[in-house]
C-alpha positions as CSV (number, residue, x, y, z in Angstrom):
1,L,128.6,41.6,-32.5
2,V,132.4,41.5,-32.3
3,A,132.4,37.7,-32.4
4,G,130.2,37.7,-35.5
5,W,132.4,40.3,-37.2
6,A,135.6,38.3,-36.4
7,A,134.1,35.1,-37.6
8,H,133.0,36.7,-40.8
9,Q,136.5,38.0,-41.4
10,L,138.2,34.8,-40.6
11,I,136.0,32.2,-42.3
12,P,136.9,31.7,-46.0
13,G,134.5,30.5,-48.6
14,P,131.1,31.4,-50.1
15,H,128.7,33.7,-48.2
16,L,126.5,30.8,-47.1
17,V,129.4,29.1,-45.3
18,R,130.3,32.5,-43.7
19,W,126.7,33.0,-42.6
20,M,126.5,29.6,-41.0
21,G,129.8,30.1,-39.3
22,V,128.8,33.5,-38.0
23,G,125.5,32.1,-36.7
24,T,127.2,29.2,-35.0
25,I,129.9,31.3,-33.4
26,T,127.5,34.1,-32.2
27,T,125.2,31.5,-30.8
28,V,128.0,29.8,-28.8
29,V,129.3,33.1,-27.5
30,S,125.8,34.2,-26.5
31,I,125.2,31.0,-24.6
32,A,128.6,31.3,-22.9
33,V,128.0,34.9,-21.8
34,A,124.5,34.0,-20.5
35,W,125.9,31.1,-18.6
36,A,128.7,33.1,-17.0
37,I,126.9,36.4,-16.3
38,W,123.1,36.2,-16.5
39,F,122.3,32.7,-15.1
40,T,122.1,32.3,-11.4
41,P,123.5,29.2,-9.8
42,E,119.9,27.8,-9.5
43,D,119.4,28.5,-13.3
44,R,122.6,26.7,-14.1
45,A,121.6,23.7,-12.0
46,Q,118.2,23.5,-13.7
47,V,119.7,23.7,-17.2
48,V,122.3,21.0,-16.3
49,S,119.6,18.7,-14.8
50,R,117.5,19.0,-17.9
51,L,120.3,18.5,-20.4
52,R,121.9,15.5,-18.6
53,P,119.3,13.0,-19.8
54,L,119.6,14.2,-23.3
55,V,123.4,13.9,-23.3
56,A,123.1,10.4,-21.8
57,M,120.6,9.4,-24.5
58,S,122.7,10.7,-27.3
59,A,125.8,8.9,-26.0
60,G,123.8,5.6,-26.1
61,R,123.6,5.2,-22.3
62,G,119.9,6.0,-22.0
């Protein structure tokens, strides 16, 4: 919630831009916290193994 509040206070512009910024920032912070605190090393390895082919495809190496 703090990340969302800070983003809302710092992002200028119309409300739609603020809402998109708040949504993006809170999503990124939530993923980072889950990765650092909630996921076990096995969970992290599984996520990385599933994302690696997607990253390779998007980079044009797939």
